C-alpha positions, -999 to 999 in steps of 0.1 A, spaced: -264 113 53 -255 126 19 -242 159 35 -221 138 59 -206 118 31 -194 150 15 -178 161 47 -140 160 51 -123 156 84 -102 183 100 -72 174 120 -91 171 153 -117 149 137 -90 127 121 -74 122 155 -107 112 170 -115 87 142 -81 71 147 -88 68 184 -61 92 194 -66 123 217 -56 157 203 -38 164 236 -15 134 232 -13 119 197 6 89 210 -22 77 232 -44 48 220 -81 47 223 -91 26 254 -103 -4 234 -68 -7 219 -47 5 249 -26 -27 248 -22 -26 210 -11 -55 189 17 -79 199 49 -80 179 77 -106 178 108 -99 199 132 -79 178 106 -68 152 112 -35 135 96 -14 108 123 -4 83 120 30 69 144 45 44 162 66 70 160 45 102 145 14 118 116 20 142 101 -1 169 65 -7 159 53 11 190 70 43 178 46 45 149 14 40 169 6 77 170 -12 78 136 -23 60 105 1 42 81 -7 43 44 5 10 31 4 17 -7 13 52 -21 37 67 -47 60 96 -41 76 95 -76 66 80 -109 81 86 -144 67 112 -167 55 84 -191 40 62 -163 4 72 -168 5 68 -205 20 33 -202 -4 24 -174 -34 36 -195 -23 17 -226 -17 -16 -207 -51 -13 -189 -69 -5 -222 -54 -36 -239 -63 -59 -210 -98 -46 -208 -103 -50 -245 -90 -86 -244 -115 -94 -217 -144 -78 -235 -147 -49 -210 -156 -14 -220 -130 14 -219 -126 32 -186 -143 66 -189 -118 95 -190 -119 123 -165 -99 155 -160 -70 159 -137 -46 133 -125 -44 98 -136 -47 67 -114 -14 73 -97 1 103 -114 11 137 -101 -19 159 -91 -28 188 -114 -5 218 -111 32 217 -103 50 183 -109 55 175 -72 68 140 -81 100 155 -96 106 183 -70 116 170 -36 108 203 -19 72 203 -32 67 166 -25 80 170 10 56 199 16 27 177 3 37 148 25 40 171 55 6 186 49 -9 151 45 7 139 77 -8 169 95 -43 168 79 -47 130 82 -26 124 112 -4 101 91 25 85 110 41 66 81 38 62 43 49 32 22 62 40 -13 52 13 -38 75 24 -66 105 8 -84 131 20 -108 112 7 -139 82 28 -127 104 60 -126 112 61 -89 146 74 -79 154 61 -44 176 92 -37 145 114 -44 126 93 -18 154 98 8 153 136 2 115 137 7 119 117 40 146 140 53 129 172 43 94 162 55 104 143 87 77 117 78 88 81 80 87 65 46 91 28 38 107 20 5 94 -9 -16 116 -33 -35 108 -57 -64 96 -56 -100 62 -42 -109 44 -62 -136 48 -75 -172 41 -42 -190 68 -25 -170 95 -51 -165 130 -43 -176 137 -62 -209 162 -85 -192 136 -100 -169 125 -124 -197 160 -138 -200 169 -139 -163 165 -171 -143 146 -172 -110 179 -174 -92 192 -143 -110 160 -124 -101 164 -136 -65 199 -122 -63 188 -89 -79 161 -86 -53 185 -91 -25 207 -64 -39 177 -40 -41 168 -48 -5 203 -40 7 211 -10 -15 178 8 -13 172 -1 24 138 -15 16 113 -23 42 87 -42 21 83 -59 -13 57 -40 -33 40 -34 -53 45 -68 -70 20 -72 -98 3 -93 -124 -17 -74 -150 -43 -98 -162 -38 -136 -165 -4 -141 -147 23 -144 -173 52 -168 -172 76 -139 -163 52 -127 -136 51 -162 -120 89 -162 -121 91 -129 -104 65 -139 -78 84 -171 -70 116 -151 -67 99 -125 -44 86 -154 -22 121 -168 -19 136 -134 -11 109 -129 16 120 -162 32 156 -149 31 148 -115 45 114 -116 63 103 -85 44 65 -84 40 48 -83 5 20 -64 -11 6 -69 -46 -10 -53 -76 -39 -72 -93 -48 -62 -128 -83 -69 -143 -101 -67 -110 -92 -95 -87 -86 -119 -115 -53 -132 -102 -58 -126 -65 -60 -162 -53 -32 -174 -76 -9 -147 -63 -14 -160 -28 -10 -196 -40 24 -188 -55 37 -171 -24 25 -198 -1 41 -224 -23 74 -205 -19 71 -207 19 55 -173 26 30 -172 55 -2 -155 44 -2 -130 72 29 -114 56 10 -106 24 -15 -80 13 -34 -88 -20 -39 -54 -35 -65 -34 -55 -94 -57 -43 -116 -27 -40 -118 -29 -78 -134 -64 -74 -169 -51 -67 -188 -80 -53 -216 -76 -26 -208 -111 -14 -171 -103 -11 -164 -140 -18 -128 -137 -30 -121 -112 -3 -134 -136 24 -113 -165 10 -82 -144 13 -90 -133 48 -98 -169 59 -64 -180 46 -48 -153 68 -37 -127 44 -47 -90 42 -71 -75 16 -60 -42 2 -86 -14 -4 -59 9 -18 -75 34 -41 -97 51 -14 -105 87 -9 -114 96 -45 -145 105 -64 -155 69 -71 -148 50 -39 -184 47 -26 -189 11 -40 -162 -1 -16 -181 10 15 -206 -19 16 -178 -44 8 -157 -31 37 -187 -32 60 -195 -67 50 -160 -78 58 -161 -60 92 -194 -75 100 -180 -110 91 -153 -105 116 -124 -97 92 -114 -62 104 -80 -77 113 -74 -84 76 -82 -50 61 -58 -24 48 -66 10 34 -46 35 12 -50 58 -18 -23 47 -42 -17 84 -48 -49 85 -68 -66 112 -48 -41 128 -23 -21 113 5 -45 123 34 -78 114 18 -80 78 28 -84 93 63 -102 126 56 -126 114 28 -130 76 29 -132 70 67 -162 94 71 -181 72 46 -174 41 67 -184 59 99 -217 69 82 -222 33 73 -217 22 109 -180 15 114 -168 25 149 -139 47 157 -122 17 174 -125 -5 143 -112 22 121 -83 29 144 -75 -8 144 -75 -9 105 -55 23 100 -30 22 129 -27 -14 141 -30 -35 110 -3 -18 89 22 -20 118 14 -57 122 20 -62 85 52 -41 82 69 -53 114 95 -80 108 125 -95 125 154 -88 101 175 -117 88 200 -93 71 217 -62 87 206 -28 76 231 -14 50 246 20 59 239 45 31 266 71 25 257 107 21 
């Protein structure tokens, strides 16, 4: 088994795991031949065009990645994480060589060269049979929406752009003085100008701050006005997961439009918080998968599958290990633990489309150039 866990999938194996034949990548596995149902008029809004959900059924969708982050992002992230861990009496996270949690991989800075990033995305789409990637960045994180458009055009891979504000350590200074109504209007402008297809990542760092609650409420209101789905960032592992969902529900958001993120970091063999979120109808995000330290999430995922919650699971890598590795590295570990190809297909292909598909309440804004 240890040898199998070290194995990476080639393209043919990735197609098989996702329940898709190599001869016709658009064909579903027999168990999912009918696929999930979508509301009439539902679309998945990528940065270049709107897709019918069925058009993205030929491969996996990564619901939480980053194509571009600012040069100072990792240092700011590390400092905020260290401060929060120290305040909670937790030891520092051991350092390791190479890339940070969500920074550019070692070598050329692909996050600031659209040609290199497009090549990386194209390779990941081929190696992992990736049909769509969701970018979780915002301007305050260093993402340039024009860079994202260039990557989508050059790679040909559908990319969904996220809207919102990240979390307290990264907020623009004016957030503290803005009213909830002002943030609501700013979010609507982002949705229109950036042609966003999701709100995310929307975060709280540790205990949810007053500003973060204000942003969460505004995001909930903007969801009601647009129907865009929402995915989140939780800080100290899982600490604010349930409160995040509470705030959204209080704002009128249905739980099945929400992914509570980073819950792979909440290592609990009983997966008690994870099950509560699933029972309420939301998705649980295991979104740092495919790296050197993702083995602890395998028994948690299997416990949720065995409890009947496969419909509520979402996997991605958060750019922490490479865009294809959720499929090529993490899925073999789940297969070795007993997950079937049909279940993995359902999680990687069907669940993200059910989450991302929405009936628009506002027309798509035409982008010049």
